[in-house]
C-alpha positions in Angstrom: -31.1 41.2 50.1 -28.2 41.7 52.4 -25.5 44.3 51.5 -22.8 42.6 53.6 -19.6 42.3 51.6 -19.4 38.5 52.1 -23.0 38.2 50.8 -22.1 40.2 47.7 -19.1 38.1 47.0 -21.0 34.9 47.3 -23.7 36.1 45.0 -21.1 37.4 42.5 -19.4 34.0 42.4 -22.7 32.3 41.8 -23.5 34.6 38.9 -20.2 34.6 37.0 -19.7 32.3 34.0 -16.7 31.7 31.7 -14.3 34.6 31.4 -15.7 36.3 34.5 -18.8 37.7 32.8 -22.2 37.6 34.4 -24.1 34.6 33.2 -27.6 35.5 32.1 -29.1 32.1 32.9 -27.7 32.3 36.5 -29.1 35.8 36.8 -32.5 34.6 35.5 -32.5 31.8 38.1 -31.9 34.3 40.9 -34.6 36.7 39.8 -37.0 33.8 39.4 -36.2 32.7 42.9 -36.9 36.2 44.2 -40.2 36.5 42.2 -43.1 37.4 44.4 -41.0 38.4 47.3 -41.4 41.7 49.1 -37.7 42.4 49.2 -37.3 44.8 46.3 -33.5 45.1 46.4 -31.9 44.6 43.0 -29.3 41.9 42.3 -25.9 43.2 43.3 -22.5 41.9 42.0 -19.0 42.9 43.0 -15.8 42.9 40.9 -12.2 43.5 42.1 -9.5 44.4 39.6 -6.4 42.2 40.0 -4.3 44.4 37.6 -4.3 47.9 36.1 -6.5 48.2 33.0 -6.4 50.9 30.3 -10.2 50.9 30.3 -13.0 53.2 31.2 -15.6 52.0 33.7 -18.4 51.7 31.2 -16.3 49.6 28.7 -15.1 47.3 31.6 -18.8 46.7 32.6 -19.8 46.0 29.0 -17.3 43.1 29.0 -18.5 41.9 32.4 -22.3 42.3 31.7 -22.5 41.5 28.0 -26.3 41.4 27.8 -26.4 45.2 28.5 -25.4 47.8 25.9 -22.9 50.5 26.6 -25.8 53.0 26.6 -27.6 51.0 29.3 -24.4 50.6 31.3 -23.9 54.4 31.2 -27.5 54.9 32.4 -26.8 52.6 35.3 -23.8 54.7 36.2 -25.7 58.0 35.8 -28.5 56.7 38.1 -25.9 55.8 40.8 -26.5 52.1 40.5 -22.7 51.5 40.3 -20.0 52.5 42.8 -16.2 52.3 42.6 -14.5 51.9 46.0 -17.8 53.1 47.6 -18.0 56.3 45.6 -20.2 57.3 42.7 -18.1 57.3 39.6 -18.4 58.6 36.0 -18.6 56.4 32.9 -15.2 57.7 32.0 -13.6 56.7 35.3 -10.3 54.9 34.7 -9.9 51.7 36.7 -6.8 50.6 38.6 -5.5 47.5 40.3 -7.4 46.9 43.6 -10.5 48.9 42.6 -13.8 47.4 43.8 -16.8 47.8 41.6 -20.3 47.1 42.9 -23.2 47.2 40.4 -26.9 46.7 40.8 -28.1 44.7 37.8 -31.6 44.6 36.2 -32.8 41.5 34.5 -31.5 41.6 30.9 -33.9 43.3 28.5 -35.6 41.5 25.5 -38.7 39.5 24.7 -42.3 40.7 24.6 -45.5 40.7 26.7 -48.9 39.7 25.2 -51.4 42.5 25.8 -54.6 41.3 27.4 -57.9 43.2 28.0 -58.0 43.0 31.8 -59.8 45.9 33.5 -57.6 48.0 35.7 -58.5 50.5 38.5 -56.1 53.3 37.7 -55.3 55.7 40.6 -52.8 57.8 38.7 -51.0 57.8 35.4 -48.6 60.1 33.5 -45.8 59.7 31.0 -43.4 58.2 33.5 -45.5 56.1 36.0 -48.8 54.4 36.6 -50.4 53.5 39.9 -53.2 51.0 40.1 -55.3 49.4 42.8 -54.5 45.8 42.2 -57.4 43.4 43.0 -56.8 40.3 45.1 -56.1 37.2 42.9 -54.2 39.1 40.2 -50.6 38.1 39.8 -48.2 41.0 39.2 -46.1 39.5 36.4 -45.9 36.3 34.3 -43.9 33.4 35.7 -43.2 29.8 34.6 -46.7 28.6 35.7 -48.6 31.8 34.8 -47.9 33.1 31.3 -50.9 35.3 31.0 -53.7 37.0 33.0 -51.3 39.2 35.0 -51.0 42.9 35.8 -48.2 43.3 33.3 -50.4 41.8 30.5 -53.2 44.2 31.5 -50.8 47.2 31.5 -49.5 46.2 28.1 -53.1 46.4 26.7 -53.8 49.7 28.3 -50.7 51.4 26.9 -51.3 50.0 23.4 -55.0 50.7 23.1 -56.0 53.4 25.7 -53.4 55.7 27.2 -50.3 55.3 25.1 -46.7 54.8 26.2 -45.0 51.5 27.2 -43.6 49.7 30.2 -39.9 50.3 30.9 -37.6 47.7 29.3 -35.9 46.8 32.5 -37.0 43.3 33.5 -38.5 42.5 30.1 -36.4 39.4 29.7 -38.3 37.8 32.6 -41.7 39.1 31.7 -41.5 41.8 34.3 -41.1 45.0 32.4 -41.9 48.1 34.4 -42.2 46.1 37.7 -40.6 48.2 40.4 -42.1 46.4 43.4 -44.6 43.6 43.9 -47.6 42.6 45.9 -48.5 39.0 46.7 -51.2 37.5 44.5 -53.8 37.6 47.3 -52.9 41.0 48.6 -54.9 43.9 47.1 -53.9 47.5 46.9 -51.6 50.3 45.5 -48.8 49.3 43.2 -46.6 51.5 40.9 -45.0 50.6 37.6 -42.6 52.5 35.5 -43.1 53.6 31.9 -39.4 54.3 31.0 -36.0 53.0 32.1 -35.0 56.2 34.0 -38.2 56.2 36.0 -37.7 52.5 36.8 -34.2 53.0 38.1 -35.1 56.0 40.2 -38.1 54.4 41.7 -36.2 51.2 42.3 -33.6 53.2 44.2 -36.3 54.7 46.4 -37.6 51.2 47.3 -34.1 49.9 47.8 -33.2 52.7 50.2 -36.6 52.5 52.0 -37.5 56.0 51.1 -41.0 55.1 50.2 -44.0 55.1 52.6 -46.0 51.9 52.3 -49.0 51.5 54.7 -51.3 48.4 54.8 -54.6 47.6 56.5 -55.1 44.1 57.9 -58.1 42.5 59.5 -56.8 40.2 62.3 -58.2 37.6 64.7 -58.1 38.7 68.3 -57.3 42.0 70.0 -53.6 43.1 70.0 -52.4 43.8 73.5 -51.1 47.3 72.6 -52.6 50.0 70.4 -49.2 50.6 69.0 -46.6 47.8 68.8 -43.1 47.7 67.3 -42.5 44.1 66.1 -38.8 43.7 65.7 -38.3 40.0 64.9 -35.8 38.4 62.5 -37.3 36.4 59.6 -36.1 33.6 57.4 -37.3 30.6 55.5 -39.3 28.1 57.5 -37.1 25.2 58.5 -39.3 22.5 57.1 -42.1 24.0 54.9 -40.7 25.4 51.6 -43.4 28.0 50.9 -43.5 29.5 54.4 -41.3 31.9 56.4 -40.8 32.1 60.1 -39.2 34.0 62.9 -35.6 32.8 63.0 -33.2 33.7 65.8 -30.3 32.0 64.1 -27.9 33.0 61.4 -30.6 32.7 58.7 -32.8 35.3 60.3 -32.8 38.8 58.7 -33.6 41.9 60.7 -37.3 42.7 60.1 -39.3 45.6 61.6 -43.0 46.3 61.5 -45.0 48.9 63.3 -48.6 47.9 64.0 -51.2 50.5 65.0 -54.7 49.4 66.0 -57.4 51.4 64.3 -60.5 49.6 65.4 -61.5 46.7 67.7 -64.5 44.5 67.1 -66.6 42.0 69.1 -68.9 39.4 67.5 -71.3 37.7 69.9 -74.0 35.0 69.1 -76.3 32.7 71.1 -74.5 29.6 69.8 -70.8 30.6 69.8 -68.3 32.2 72.1 -67.5 35.9 71.7 -65.0 36.4 68.8 -62.7 39.3 68.7 -61.2 41.0 65.7 -59.2 44.2 65.0 -58.3 46.4 62.1 -54.6 47.2 62.1 -52.5 49.8 60.2 -49.1 48.4 59.3 -46.0 50.4 58.5 -43.0 48.4 57.1 -39.5 49.5 58.0 -38.1 46.5 56.2 -39.5 44.5 53.3 -39.1 40.8 54.0 -41.1 38.1 52.3 -44.4 37.5 54.1 -43.2 40.0 56.8 -46.6 41.3 57.9 -48.2 37.9 57.8 -45.5 36.2 59.9 -45.1 39.1 62.4 -48.9 39.3 63.1 -49.2 35.6 63.4 -46.3 35.4 65.8 -47.8 38.0 68.2 -51.1 36.0 68.3 -53.2 38.0 65.9 -53.1 36.2 62.5 -54.7 37.8 59.5 -58.2 36.7 58.7 -58.3 34.4 55.8 -54.5 33.6 56.0 -54.7 29.9 56.6 -50.9 29.5 55.9 -50.1 31.5 59.1 -53.0 30.6 61.4 -55.9 32.7 60.1 -59.3 31.3 59.2 -61.3 31.6 56.0 -64.4 33.5 57.1 -68.0 33.5 56.0 -70.3 36.5 56.4 -71.9 34.8 59.5 -68.6 34.4 61.2 -68.1 38.1 60.9 -71.6 39.0 62.2 -73.6 38.6 59.0 -76.8 36.5 58.4 -75.6 33.9 55.8 -72.9 31.4 55.2 -71.5 32.8 52.0 -67.7 32.8 51.9 -66.4 36.4 52.3 -62.7 36.1 53.0 -60.9 33.1 51.6 -57.7 35.1 51.1 -55.6 37.1 53.6 -57.4 40.3 54.5 -54.4 42.5 53.7 -54.6 45.7 51.6 -51.8 48.0 50.5 -53.7 51.1 51.2 -51.3 54.0 50.8 -48.1 54.5 48.9 -45.9 57.5 49.2 -43.1 58.1 46.7 -41.2 61.0 45.0 -42.0 61.3 41.4 -39.0 59.8 39.5 -38.7 62.6 37.0 -39.6 65.7 39.0 -38.7 64.6 42.6 -42.2 65.9 43.7 -43.6 64.1 46.8 -46.7 62.1 45.9 -49.1 60.0 48.0 -51.7 57.6 46.7 -54.6 55.9 48.4 -56.1 52.7 47.1 -59.8 52.3 48.2 -60.2 49.1 50.3 -61.2 46.0 48.3 -64.9 45.1 48.4 -64.5 41.9 50.4 -62.5 43.6 53.1 -64.8 46.6 53.2 -67.9 44.3 53.6 -66.1 42.5 56.4 -65.4 45.7 58.2 -69.0 46.9 57.8 -70.3 43.6 59.3 -67.9 43.8 62.2 -68.8 47.3 63.0 -72.5 46.5 63.1 -72.0 43.3 65.1 -69.9 45.1 67.7 -72.7 47.6 68.2 -75.3 44.9 68.3 -73.3 42.9 70.9 -73.7 45.7 73.4 -70.0 46.4 73.4 -68.9 50.0 73.2 -67.9 50.7 69.7 -65.9 53.7 68.5 -62.8 54.0 66.3 -59.7 54.4 68.4 -58.1 57.8 68.8 -55.5 58.2 66.0 -52.2 56.8 67.3 -49.0 58.8 66.7 -47.7 57.9 63.3 -51.0 56.8 61.8 -51.5 58.2 58.3 -54.2 56.2 56.5 -57.3 58.4 55.8 -60.3 56.1 56.2 -62.5 58.4 54.1 -60.1 58.3 51.2 -59.9 54.5 51.7 -63.6 54.1 51.4 -64.2 53.3 55.1 
């Protein structure tokens, strides 16, 4: 979400209801619109005082954001989610005419999540956070068309019956308690959730400021021209297809930067088909736009295997060098492999690796074997500068 002043003003106007207070239904609509996107920025509103007020900052924001309590407002201020004239204030700061207040708003808390006994592959858990290896096909949080069977439902069960604790209350109104960032339904891999409000806000700040390290592995069609490529192409909504995004060199395009590092190249040869080329690519995101990796890789001519929305093909085992026609990859072969954060309560650097999903691992094994069998020289590439994913830790 852009931080340009004119964008904040437009969003604020759209969110304000009668009396200049934030309308919770409008806020709901905006969060629902953003659901499933990779842009983890919170909703931001801006207020300008037109006259002097004999009010503290926290009391002023209680009037403007009536669905948050004064205690919750004070927590936002303590976590530096509010600024006055570009500076970090105190709850007791007295406001004056001309002051500009910018606040990052969570979805209003309330409601409940139905616990469901869905198995989870837990990488790490303590009193503040939990990191899981999300399987492909599992939606992160309930939405209008998916009220159950999500990661949030599974976490609610785990905390109630196994490990104790609870998801943070932030986002609970929209069935997304504890959800700090998201992965697409068909993307597998590491995802962190918060178990208290303080952890949620501090983690959210890390994602917003791009202080996290997220690395993905993608299996792509073709051989990228360069072993290391910086893909700097603006992205926006597709001009004619609602669900898609595209490279946009107009006013709708937002700056988007991906670094792609080739880890392995493969060749599949057969007596009845032309030689097919594939590659395993490590992706580092410098921005977090919706479908960023998928659109960028497709644009440079190496779409992700299984990603039929952006030019990839669903692949059987035989297509990848196997001996049968069983479908292997009918989803985008994209895995959030590593996640680096600072622990929200201790500020300790932490790095987590999610072992590669079984379907992607099998595809890589077939491609390695097919490359050797084709007579092509096969060897993992020398580690490119900036590569961080440990194949052994990832199960490769």
